[in-house]
N, C-alpha and C positions, 0 to 999 in steps of 0.2 A: 569508585574505580581506583585502581592502584597507580596508573600512569596514563599518559595520552595514548599508549599502545595497548592498554588493558581495560576491559570493560566487564563489569559484573552485572548480572541480571537477577532481580529479586521479584518475588510475588508478595504483595501486601494486601491487607484488608482495606477496601476502599472506604469503609465507614470510619474505622479507627486509625488507619495508617500503620497498624501493627504488622511488622514483617513476618510472613508465614514461612517462607522458604527461599533459599538461594538456589536458583536454577542453574546458573552458569557462572563460572569464574574463568575468564580467558587467561589469567595469569597462572592459575593452578592446573587447568586442564588444557593441554595443547591440541585438543581435537579440532577446534576451529582456529583459523588464522585470525579472524576478526568477526565481530557482529556488526550488522548493518543497522545499528540503532541510533547513530548520532543524528541523522537527518531523516529518520524513519520511525517505525514502531512495529509492534507485533500485532497479531490478529487472534482474537478469541473465537473458538468454534461455537456453534449455537448452544451447546450444553454448558459452556463456561468452564469446562474441565480440561480443555486442551488449548495450548498456545502455539501458534506458528510464528517463527521468527526467520528472518533472512540472515544468512551468514556466508562467510567465505571459508572453504575447506580445501587445502592444498591448491590454493589459487583459483578455485572454481566456485561459482555461486551455488548455494543450496538453500532449500527451505527445510528447516528442522521443526519437528512437531514434538512438543513436550506435554506430558501428563503433569498438570500442576498439583494434583493431589499427592503424588509420590515423588515427583521430580524426575521421573524417567524420561529419557529421550526415546519416544516410541518409534519414530521413523525419520528418515532423511531423504529428501527428493533432490537428486541432481538435475539441473535445469538445462544442461546441454550447451551446444555451441550457439553463438550469436548473442549471448547474454554475459556481460562482464560484471554487473552489479545488480542487486535487487533491492527495491524500496517499496514501502507501503503495502505489504500483503493485506488482503481482505478476504475473509472466509465467507463463502456463499451461505444464504439462509438455510439451505438443505444440507449443508455440511459436506457436499460432494466436490466442491471446487474452491480453489484459491486464486483470486486475481491479484496481480501485482504490476508495478511499474518496473520495467527492466531496461537497464542502460547497456547499449551495445553499439560499438563504433562511434561513440559520442552522441548518439541519439537515444531519447527515452521514449518507449512505446508501452502500450498495455498488453499484457499477456494473461492467459488463464491456464492453470494446470488442473487436470482431472485427477483427483486423489486415488481413484480406483485403478485407472490405467496408467497413470503418471504421464499421460500425453500432455505436451506443452503446446499451446496454440497462441499465435500472435494475432492480436486484434487490430492493431494499428501499425502501419508501415510508412513512415514519412519522417521529415526533418523537424516536425513540430514537437514540442515538449508535452507529454501526457503523463500526469502524476496523480497520486492520491485517490485511487479508485474506491468506490463504496457501492455495495450492492443494493438494488431495489428489493423490496420485501418479497416480490414474486420470483426473484432470481433471474429475471430476463434482461435486466439492464444494469449499467454502471453509471454513476455520476463521477466526474473526474475534473481535475484542474488542468487547463490547457491554454496554450497561446495560439491554437490553430485558427481561431476566428478573429484574432486581432493582429496577427502578423502577416507580412507579405514576404515570401521567400525570394520572389523575383526582384523586389526592390530592396531586399535586405533590411526591412523595417520590422522591428520586433515589438509587439504590443504587450499589454498586461495579461496576466493569467485570468481567464474567464472560466465558466463552468460549462462542461459539455455532458451530454448523455449519449451513451453508445449501446446499441442493441447487441447483445452478446452473440446471438446466433448469426446475424448478418454482418456485423462490424460497421453498420451505418451509424455515424456520429452526427448529432445535431447540437446547436447551441441552446443552452438554457438561459432564457432572457432574465437578466438581473440588472446589474449596473453597467453603464457604458463608460469605458475609460478608467475603470477602477480595478485594482488587483483583487483577486479572489483566491482562497485556499481552504484546505481542510474540510471538504464537503462530507457530510454524514447523512445517509438516507435512513430514516427511522421507520419503525414498523407501522406507524400511522400514516405513512406515505407523504411525509414532509421531508424537505432537505434543509438541513442547517449548515451554515458555512460562515467563514470569516471573510469580510470584505473591507475595503478602504475607500469608500466613496468620498469621505471628507478628510482623507489623509491619515486617519487613525483606525486601528483595527476594531471592529465591532462584530457581534454575532447577529446573523440575519436568518430568516426562515422564508422558504418559498415552497408553495404546494407543488407537488410533482404532478 
């Protein structure tokens, strides 16, 4: 990166580390105000040829989709009112939807955008923090980090982030039993139906696995 206000995005070979292509330079290309990459990440489509990233353009959040083979920006999806910033995009296994955590009015909720219709649907609507969604292999559920099971809004008591699972069709969220009183983050739902995550049961971060 060139400065705290500029961020470049590259594609590199995961095996060798060799840089293959620069996708974006916010210093050289004024198309985006900023990329939402500092506390987030991009999402690969199931083919591994397209990358979805969250960005701000003209003060509004968008999801931009890049072809990593040639560096072209294939499309850009404006997310509309009610969303100020976008974090943690996650591409569905069938390639038809992208889930993300959207910040609006000071609250973070889970959203899903349909890539064909560009319809944006809100999955959670509350004052709890819902972050880092990851799709189940069948595309029906999301695992995510949340404080909804450990915090009390009435008592203004805020607990650690735990893991939740939400049904995408109904919006029903349930707690995924793991550790009590320990922080959790970065859940990843794998094709063999395991969920890997980072937790702090002994005060230091370690990687754990739970069967879904």
